[in-house]
N, C-alpha and C positions, 0 to 999 in steps of 0.2 A: 672132759670140760661140762662142768654141773651149771646150768642157771634154774635161779627162781625168778620167777615173776607172776606180781599181786596185780590183781585188778581189783574193780569196783568199791572205790575211794568216792570222797566226793562233797559236797555240801548238804545237811540237811538239818532240819528243823529242831529243833527239840522236841521230845519223846518220838521221832523218826527212826527210820529203820534203814538201813544198809547190812549190803552179805559181800564181805569181803573171800578170794578168792586167792590161791597161786598153785602154780602151777611148776613141775621140777622136771625141767629133762637135762638130755646129757647120757653121760657112760653111767649108768646108774645101777649096780649091784642090793643092795638093800638102802631101803629111806628106815629108820628107825622113829625115833619120836619125830615130829610133825610141833611147829607153833607159832604163836601169833606174838608181837613184843610191838610197844611202842614209846616215841617219844614225843613227849611236849615241850614248849620252845622253853628252853631252863629247866628244863630237870634231865635226870638218868633214864635211859631205857629200862623203862621194866617190860616185865611178863603179864601178857592177857592172858593166854590160856596154851595149855598143854595137850597132844593127844599121842599114845604109845601108838604101835602098829598094831597092839591089838585091841585099841581103842578106850584106853583110858584114858580117862581127861582129869585135870585138875585147871584150877583158873584162879584168878585174883577174888581179891572179896571185892573189890569194887566192882566187881562184873558180874558176881555170880547172878543168876536166877535172870538176867538180861541176854548175856552172852553165850553164844552155844558154837562149840567149835565140832568141827566131824572133818571125814576124808575119805578121799575113796580109793583105795588103795593100789585100783585096775588102774588109772588114770592119773598116779600119782600129782595128784590134787588135796590141797587138804581149803577147805572152809572157815568162814568165822562169820556169823552170824549176828548181827546187833541189833537191837531192839531197848526200844525207852532209851536211845541217845540223851545225851547230858550236856550241856559244853565242857562237861572235866573232862569229858572223852574225843575233845579236841586232840589231833596229835600226828605221827607219822605212823604210821601201822607198818611194820614189817614178818616178814614170814623168814621161817628160820627150821631148817632140818638139821637131823644126824645121818649122815650119808656118809655108807661104803663105797669108795669106786677106786677103782684100780687101786684093789688094794688096800689103800688108805682110808681112812673114816674118818671125818670133822667134820663142824658144823659151815654149811650155808648159812647165807643171807639174801632176801629177795633186793630192791632198790627202794623199797618203801611207798606207800599209799596214801598220799594225806586226806584224815579224814576229819571235818571241820562242822562242829554241830552249833549252830547260831541261826535265832534268828532276823 
């Protein structure tokens, strides 16, 4: 059993910051790439940022220079530091991880955490 649990969402004013965290637990052999996705009402889920097991990162163009993804391999945790937040960043943010567990490798998802940017 593998679980991804997100935290850190909430309501923030435009220009503010939030830090999302995601902890992976369970029977884990290897965690490969980890990432954050988001889904706004009426829109498809989209990639926000991803990080490889070696620390290479990639970002959606809309968040470059404002968001930073990081991971702590010892703690099976991935973070998303979000600065200069704008109303268009409002969405449910989902943690994703590519995990080898019990000889099976597949994607796992968290339950999502709401981020609302509004004055």
